[in-house]
Jmol script that loads the backbone (N, CA, C; Angstrom):
load data "model"
ATOM      1  N   MET A   1      98.295 134.487  -8.430  1.00  0.00           N
ATOM      2  CA  MET A   1      98.407 135.505  -7.411  1.00  0.00           C
ATOM      3  C   MET A   1      99.390 135.066  -6.343  1.00  0.00           C
ATOM      4  N   THR A   2      99.638 135.927  -5.416  1.00  0.00           N
ATOM      5  CA  THR A   2     100.718 135.742  -4.455  1.00  0.00           C
ATOM      6  C   THR A   2     100.228 135.077  -3.170  1.00  0.00           C
ATOM      7  N   ARG A   3     101.021 134.098  -2.702  1.00  0.00           N
ATOM      8  CA  ARG A   3     100.719 133.374  -1.472  1.00  0.00           C
ATOM      9  C   ARG A   3     101.829 133.644  -0.452  1.00  0.00           C
ATOM     10  N   VAL A   4     101.431 134.016   0.757  1.00  0.00           N
ATOM     11  CA  VAL A   4     102.385 134.312   1.828  1.00  0.00           C
ATOM     12  C   VAL A   4     102.151 133.330   2.964  1.00  0.00           C
ATOM     13  N   GLU A   5     103.246 132.771   3.480  1.00  0.00           N
ATOM     14  CA  GLU A   5     103.180 131.880   4.641  1.00  0.00           C
ATOM     15  C   GLU A   5     104.058 132.455   5.738  1.00  0.00           C
ATOM     16  N   ILE A   6     103.499 132.578   6.924  1.00  0.00           N
ATOM     17  CA  ILE A   6     104.246 133.048   8.091  1.00  0.00           C
ATOM     18  C   ILE A   6     104.341 131.879   9.062  1.00  0.00           C
ATOM     19  N   GLU A   7     105.545 131.365   9.239  1.00  0.00           N
ATOM     20  CA  GLU A   7     105.788 130.262  10.169  1.00  0.00           C
ATOM     21  C   GLU A   7     106.356 130.853  11.459  1.00  0.00           C
ATOM     22  N   TYR A   8     105.763 130.487  12.587  1.00  0.00           N
ATOM     23  CA  TYR A   8     106.160 131.097  13.861  1.00  0.00           C
ATOM     24  C   TYR A   8     106.264 130.048  14.963  1.00  0.00           C
ATOM     25  N   CYS A   9     107.080 130.351  15.949  1.00  0.00           N
ATOM     26  CA  CYS A   9     107.309 129.454  17.078  1.00  0.00           C
ATOM     27  C   CYS A   9     106.213 129.653  18.133  1.00  0.00           C
ATOM     28  N   VAL A  10     105.448 128.597  18.375  1.00  0.00           N
ATOM     29  CA  VAL A  10     104.380 128.644  19.371  1.00  0.00           C
ATOM     30  C   VAL A  10     104.950 128.757  20.786  1.00  0.00           C
ATOM     31  N   PRO A  11     105.892 127.873  21.193  1.00  0.00           N
ATOM     32  CA  PRO A  11     106.411 127.952  22.561  1.00  0.00           C
ATOM     33  C   PRO A  11     107.105 129.282  22.883  1.00  0.00           C
ATOM     34  N   CYS A  12     107.623 129.959  21.854  1.00  0.00           N
ATOM     35  CA  CYS A  12     108.332 131.231  22.065  1.00  0.00           C
ATOM     36  C   CYS A  12     107.381 132.412  22.205  1.00  0.00           C
ATOM     37  N   GLY A  13     106.112 132.187  21.933  1.00  0.00           N
ATOM     38  CA  GLY A  13     105.135 133.268  22.043  1.00  0.00           C
ATOM     39  C   GLY A  13     105.145 134.219  20.854  1.00  0.00           C
ATOM     40  N   LEU A  14     105.491 133.724  19.680  1.00  0.00           N
ATOM     41  CA  LEU A  14     105.577 134.589  18.494  1.00  0.00           C
ATOM     42  C   LEU A  14     104.265 134.668  17.707  1.00  0.00           C
ATOM     43  N   ARG A  15     103.212 134.072  18.251  1.00  0.00           N
ATOM     44  CA  ARG A  15     101.919 134.100  17.553  1.00  0.00           C
ATOM     45  C   ARG A  15     101.416 135.530  17.350  1.00  0.00           C
ATOM     46  N   ASP A  16     101.491 136.357  18.382  1.00  0.00           N
ATOM     47  CA  ASP A  16     100.999 137.730  18.257  1.00  0.00           C
ATOM     48  C   ASP A  16     101.734 138.495  17.155  1.00  0.00           C
ATOM     49  N   ARG A  17     103.036 138.313  17.073  1.00  0.00           N
ATOM     50  CA  ARG A  17     103.816 138.976  16.018  1.00  0.00           C
ATOM     51  C   ARG A  17     103.378 138.480  14.643  1.00  0.00           C
ATOM     52  N   ALA A  18     103.140 137.174  14.536  1.00  0.00           N
ATOM     53  CA  ALA A  18     102.717 136.597  13.259  1.00  0.00           C
ATOM     54  C   ALA A  18     101.345 137.131  12.849  1.00  0.00           C
ATOM     55  N   VAL A  19     100.424 137.208  13.798  1.00  0.00           N
ATOM     56  CA  VAL A  19      99.076 137.717  13.510  1.00  0.00           C
ATOM     57  C   VAL A  19      99.131 139.191  13.121  1.00  0.00           C
ATOM     58  N   THR A  20      99.943 139.970  13.819  1.00  0.00           N
ATOM     59  CA  THR A  20     100.094 141.384  13.484  1.00  0.00           C
ATOM     60  C   THR A  20     100.653 141.553  12.078  1.00  0.00           C
ATOM     61  N   LEU A  21     101.670 140.774  11.740  1.00  0.00           N
ATOM     62  CA  LEU A  21     102.247 140.845  10.400  1.00  0.00           C
ATOM     63  C   LEU A  21     101.218 140.422   9.357  1.00  0.00           C
ATOM     64  N   GLN A  22     100.470 139.369   9.637  1.00  0.00           N
ATOM     65  CA  GLN A  22      99.430 138.911   8.722  1.00  0.00           C
ATOM     66  C   GLN A  22      98.429 140.050   8.456  1.00  0.00           C
ATOM     67  N   ASN A  23      97.963 140.698   9.515  1.00  0.00           N
ATOM     68  CA  ASN A  23      97.012 141.799   9.367  1.00  0.00           C
ATOM     69  C   ASN A  23      97.614 142.963   8.585  1.00  0.00           C
ATOM     70  N   ASP A  24      98.869 143.285   8.866  1.00  0.00           N
ATOM     71  CA  ASP A  24      99.539 144.379   8.156  1.00  0.00           C
ATOM     72  C   ASP A  24      99.613 144.088   6.660  1.00  0.00           C
ATOM     73  N   LEU A  25      99.984 142.860   6.308  1.00  0.00           N
ATOM     74  CA  LEU A  25     100.095 142.499   4.894  1.00  0.00           C
ATOM     75  C   LEU A  25      98.738 142.525   4.207  1.00  0.00           C
ATOM     76  N   LEU A  26      97.711 142.059   4.909  1.00  0.00           N
ATOM     77  CA  LEU A  26      96.364 142.105   4.330  1.00  0.00           C
ATOM     78  C   LEU A  26      95.885 143.545   4.172  1.00  0.00           C
ATOM     79  N   ASP A  27      96.210 144.405   5.126  1.00  0.00           N
ATOM     80  CA  ASP A  27      95.846 145.824   5.010  1.00  0.00           C
ATOM     81  C   ASP A  27      96.546 146.482   3.821  1.00  0.00           C
ATOM     82  N   LEU A  28      97.827 146.139   3.637  1.00  0.00           N
ATOM     83  CA  LEU A  28      98.613 146.755   2.559  1.00  0.00           C
ATOM     84  C   LEU A  28      98.245 146.239   1.176  1.00  0.00           C
ATOM     85  N   PHE A  29      98.030 144.933   1.062  1.00  0.00           N
ATOM     86  CA  PHE A  29      97.904 144.324  -0.266  1.00  0.00           C
ATOM     87  C   PHE A  29      96.517 143.773  -0.577  1.00  0.00           C
ATOM     88  N   GLY A  30      95.696 143.583   0.449  1.00  0.00           N
ATOM     89  CA  GLY A  30      94.319 143.145   0.257  1.00  0.00           C
ATOM     90  C   GLY A  30      94.155 142.015  -0.738  1.00  0.00           C
ATOM     91  N   GLN A  31      93.338 142.242  -1.743  1.00  0.00           N
ATOM     92  CA  GLN A  31      92.993 141.195  -2.703  1.00  0.00           C
ATOM     93  C   GLN A  31      94.106 140.880  -3.689  1.00  0.00           C
ATOM     94  N   GLN A  32      95.230 141.558  -3.603  1.00  0.00           N
ATOM     95  CA  GLN A  32      96.376 141.199  -4.446  1.00  0.00           C
ATOM     96  C   GLN A  32      97.019 139.902  -3.962  1.00  0.00           C
ATOM     97  N   LEU A  33      96.674 139.498  -2.747  1.00  0.00           N
ATOM     98  CA  LEU A  33      97.208 138.264  -2.175  1.00  0.00           C
ATOM     99  C   LEU A  33      96.151 137.173  -2.233  1.00  0.00           C
ATOM    100  N   THR A  34      96.552 135.995  -2.658  1.00  0.00           N
ATOM    101  CA  THR A  34      95.650 134.854  -2.682  1.00  0.00           C
ATOM    102  C   THR A  34      95.449 134.306  -1.279  1.00  0.00           C
ATOM    103  N   LEU A  35      96.538 134.317  -0.497  1.00  0.00           N
ATOM    104  CA  LEU A  35      96.524 133.674   0.816  1.00  0.00           C
ATOM    105  C   LEU A  35      97.612 134.279   1.681  1.00  0.00           C
ATOM    106  N   VAL A  36      97.284 134.499   2.955  1.00  0.00           N
ATOM    107  CA  VAL A  36      98.297 134.826   3.961  1.00  0.00           C
ATOM    108  C   VAL A  36      98.040 133.854   5.103  1.00  0.00           C
ATOM    109  N   SER A  37      98.857 132.809   5.167  1.00  0.00           N
ATOM    110  CA  SER A  37      98.610 131.749   6.142  1.00  0.00           C
ATOM    111  C   SER A  37      99.591 131.800   7.294  1.00  0.00           C
ATOM    112  N   LEU A  38      99.129 131.292   8.435  1.00  0.00           N
ATOM    113  CA  LEU A  38      99.963 131.156   9.620  1.00  0.00           C
ATOM    114  C   LEU A  38     100.258 129.680   9.806  1.00  0.00           C
ATOM    115  N   ARG A  39     101.530 129.387  10.034  1.00  0.00           N
ATOM    116  CA  ARG A  39     101.945 127.992  10.214  1.00  0.00           C
ATOM    117  C   ARG A  39     102.656 127.869  11.564  1.00  0.00           C
ATOM    118  N   PRO A  40     102.016 127.215  12.534  1.00  0.00           N
ATOM    119  CA  PRO A  40     102.641 127.041  13.839  1.00  0.00           C
ATOM    120  C   PRO A  40     103.891 126.163  13.739  1.00  0.00           C
ATOM    121  N   GLY A  41     104.903 126.514  14.519  1.00  0.00           N
ATOM    122  CA  GLY A  41     106.136 125.735  14.546  1.00  0.00           C
ATOM    123  C   GLY A  41     106.754 125.784  15.934  1.00  0.00           C
ATOM    124  N   ASP A  42     108.022 125.405  15.999  1.00  0.00           N
ATOM    125  CA  ASP A  42     108.750 125.454  17.259  1.00  0.00           C
ATOM    126  C   ASP A  42     110.224 125.695  16.966  1.00  0.00           C
ATOM    127  N   GLY A  43     111.041 125.606  17.971  1.00  0.00           N
ATOM    128  CA  GLY A  43     112.485 125.765  17.777  1.00  0.00           C
ATOM    129  C   GLY A  43     112.923 127.191  17.498  1.00  0.00           C
ATOM    130  N   GLY A  44     112.090 128.164  17.883  1.00  0.00           N
ATOM    131  CA  GLY A  44     112.468 129.562  17.702  1.00  0.00           C
ATOM    132  C   GLY A  44     112.216 130.114  16.318  1.00  0.00           C
ATOM    133  N   VAL A  45     111.521 129.372  15.477  1.00  0.00           N
ATOM    134  CA  VAL A  45     111.327 129.771  14.085  1.00  0.00           C
ATOM    135  C   VAL A  45     110.420 131.004  13.954  1.00  0.00           C
ATOM    136  N   PHE A  46     110.793 131.890  13.069  1.00  0.00           N
ATOM    137  CA  PHE A  46     109.903 132.938  12.555  1.00  0.00           C
ATOM    138  C   PHE A  46     110.394 133.193  11.145  1.00  0.00           C
ATOM    139  N   ARG A  47     109.620 132.694  10.184  1.00  0.00           N
ATOM    140  CA  ARG A  47     110.048 132.711   8.781  1.00  0.00           C
ATOM    141  C   ARG A  47     108.866 133.140   7.920  1.00  0.00           C
ATOM    142  N   VAL A  48     109.153 133.961   6.910  1.00  0.00           N
ATOM    143  CA  VAL A  48     108.109 134.400   5.979  1.00  0.00           C
ATOM    144  C   VAL A  48     108.507 133.935   4.590  1.00  0.00           C
ATOM    145  N   ARG A  49     107.567 133.259   3.930  1.00  0.00           N
ATOM    146  CA  ARG A  49     107.795 132.795   2.555  1.00  0.00           C
ATOM    147  C   ARG A  49     106.752 133.423   1.649  1.00  0.00           C
ATOM    148  N   VAL A  50     107.190 133.805   0.460  1.00  0.00           N
ATOM    149  CA  VAL A  50     106.281 134.321  -0.561  1.00  0.00           C
ATOM    150  C   VAL A  50     106.400 133.392  -1.761  1.00  0.00           C
ATOM    151  N   ASP A  51     105.298 132.759  -2.109  1.00  0.00           N
ATOM    152  CA  ASP A  51     105.278 131.773  -3.190  1.00  0.00           C
ATOM    153  C   ASP A  51     106.399 130.748  -3.036  1.00  0.00           C
ATOM    154  N   GLY A  52     106.609 130.312  -1.777  1.00  0.00           N
ATOM    155  CA  GLY A  52     107.592 129.278  -1.482  1.00  0.00           C
ATOM    156  C   GLY A  52     109.014 129.776  -1.281  1.00  0.00           C
ATOM    157  N   GLU A  53     109.279 131.038  -1.571  1.00  0.00           N
ATOM    158  CA  GLU A  53     110.626 131.602  -1.422  1.00  0.00           C
ATOM    159  C   GLU A  53     110.732 132.344  -0.094  1.00  0.00           C
ATOM    160  N   THR A  54     111.745 132.017   0.698  1.00  0.00           N
ATOM    161  CA  THR A  54     111.941 132.678   1.987  1.00  0.00           C
ATOM    162  C   THR A  54     112.399 134.113   1.770  1.00  0.00           C
ATOM    163  N   VAL A  55     111.630 135.062   2.344  1.00  0.00           N
ATOM    164  CA  VAL A  55     111.992 136.477   2.251  1.00  0.00           C
ATOM    165  C   VAL A  55     112.428 137.030   3.604  1.00  0.00           C
ATOM    166  N   PHE A  56     112.157 136.267   4.673  1.00  0.00           N
ATOM    167  CA  PHE A  56     112.607 136.654   6.006  1.00  0.00           C
ATOM    168  C   PHE A  56     112.798 135.401   6.833  1.00  0.00           C
ATOM    169  N   ASP A  57     113.911 135.362   7.570  1.00  0.00           N
ATOM    170  CA  ASP A  57     114.181 134.268   8.503  1.00  0.00           C
ATOM    171  C   ASP A  57     114.833 134.873   9.738  1.00  0.00           C
ATOM    172  N   LYS A  58     114.204 134.696  10.878  1.00  0.00           N
ATOM    173  CA  LYS A  58     114.704 135.239  12.143  1.00  0.00           C
ATOM    174  C   LYS A  58     116.144 134.810  12.436  1.00  0.00           C
ATOM    175  N   GLU A  59     116.536 133.670  11.916  1.00  0.00           N
ATOM    176  CA  GLU A  59     117.891 133.167  12.145  1.00  0.00           C
ATOM    177  C   GLU A  59     118.959 134.063  11.503  1.00  0.00           C
ATOM    178  N   THR A  60     118.611 134.732  10.418  1.00  0.00           N
ATOM    179  CA  THR A  60     119.616 135.512   9.684  1.00  0.00           C
ATOM    180  C   THR A  60     119.266 136.983   9.514  1.00  0.00           C
ATOM    181  N   ASP A  61     118.019 137.359   9.774  1.00  0.00           N
ATOM    182  CA  ASP A  61     117.569 138.728   9.520  1.00  0.00           C
ATOM    183  C   ASP A  61     117.040 139.377  10.794  1.00  0.00           C
ATOM    184  N   ALA A  62     117.251 140.695  10.906  1.00  0.00           N
ATOM    185  CA  ALA A  62     116.638 141.449  11.993  1.00  0.00           C
ATOM    186  C   ALA A  62     115.180 141.712  11.613  1.00  0.00           C
ATOM    187  N   TYR A  63     114.270 141.565  12.574  1.00  0.00           N
ATOM    188  CA  TYR A  63     112.853 141.732  12.264  1.00  0.00           C
ATOM    189  C   TYR A  63     112.569 143.185  11.888  1.00  0.00           C
ATOM    190  N   ASP A  64     111.967 143.362  10.740  1.00  0.00           N
ATOM    191  CA  ASP A  64     111.588 144.681  10.251  1.00  0.00           C
ATOM    192  C   ASP A  64     110.352 144.487   9.367  1.00  0.00           C
ATOM    193  N   SER A  65     109.189 144.825   9.897  1.00  0.00           N
ATOM    194  CA  SER A  65     107.949 144.578   9.161  1.00  0.00           C
ATOM    195  C   SER A  65     107.905 145.351   7.849  1.00  0.00           C
ATOM    196  N   GLU A  66     108.515 146.527   7.814  1.00  0.00           N
ATOM    197  CA  GLU A  66     108.534 147.311   6.566  1.00  0.00           C
ATOM    198  C   GLU A  66     109.385 146.618   5.503  1.00  0.00           C
ATOM    199  N   ALA A  67     110.504 146.036   5.894  1.00  0.00           N
ATOM    200  CA  ALA A  67     111.353 145.307   4.939  1.00  0.00           C
ATOM    201  C   ALA A  67     110.635 144.050   4.437  1.00  0.00           C
ATOM    202  N   ILE A  68     109.897 143.395   5.323  1.00  0.00           N
ATOM    203  CA  ILE A  68     109.130 142.219   4.906  1.00  0.00           C
ATOM    204  C   ILE A  68     108.054 142.643   3.916  1.00  0.00           C
ATOM    205  N   ALA A  69     107.347 143.731   4.211  1.00  0.00           N
ATOM    206  CA  ALA A  69     106.313 144.233   3.297  1.00  0.00           C
ATOM    207  C   ALA A  69     106.919 144.604   1.945  1.00  0.00           C
ATOM    208  N   ALA A  70     108.104 145.192   1.943  1.00  0.00           N
ATOM    209  CA  ALA A  70     108.772 145.544   0.682  1.00  0.00           C
ATOM    210  C   ALA A  70     109.109 144.283  -0.118  1.00  0.00           C
ATOM    211  N   ALA A  71     109.547 143.237   0.572  1.00  0.00           N
ATOM    212  CA  ALA A  71     109.860 141.979  -0.111  1.00  0.00           C
ATOM    213  C   ALA A  71     108.604 141.358  -0.715  1.00  0.00           C
ATOM    214  N   VAL A  72     107.488 141.472   0.005  1.00  0.00           N
ATOM    215  CA  VAL A  72     106.222 140.963  -0.531  1.00  0.00           C
ATOM    216  C   VAL A  72     105.805 141.804  -1.735  1.00  0.00           C
ATOM    217  N   ARG A  73     105.931 143.122  -1.611  1.00  0.00           N
ATOM    218  CA  ARG A  73     105.545 144.038  -2.701  1.00  0.00           C
ATOM    219  C   ARG A  73     106.282 143.681  -4.003  1.00  0.00           C
ATOM    220  N   GLU A  74     107.551 143.327  -3.894  1.00  0.00           N
ATOM    221  CA  GLU A  74     108.346 142.973  -5.074  1.00  0.00           C
ATOM    222  C   GLU A  74     107.794 141.739  -5.789  1.00  0.00           C
ATOM    223  N   ARG A  75     107.067 140.913  -5.041  1.00  0.00           N
ATOM    224  CA  ARG A  75     106.602 139.641  -5.606  1.00  0.00           C
ATOM    225  C   ARG A  75     105.105 139.603  -5.911  1.00  0.00           C
ATOM    226  N   VAL A  76     104.396 140.668  -5.550  1.00  0.00           N
ATOM    227  CA  VAL A  76     102.959 140.709  -5.817  1.00  0.00           C
ATOM    228  C   VAL A  76     102.737 140.786  -7.320  1.00  0.00           C
ATOM    229  N   SER A  77     101.875 139.887  -7.829  1.00  0.00           N
ATOM    230  CA  SER A  77     101.633 139.884  -9.265  1.00  0.00           C
ATOM    231  C   SER A  77     100.575 140.884  -9.660  1.00  0.00           C
TER     232      SER A  77
END
end "model"
wireframe off; spacefill off
backbone 0.3
color backbone group
């Protein structure tokens, strides 16, 4: 099954965004996901990985929760 990791910057205050995204993904995919984990970080990071593959990185992508959900949907087994 599919594992999602959301890495977020604690000092930047991105925890709320990470929690909201986590809840959205759980609402959309429920038991199709094995895990949706939050990983605290720093340095401005906000990155989403699905089964170890980065599907969103704040450094290169504009934040769009629908695009992130679509990327997860493509990888849900």
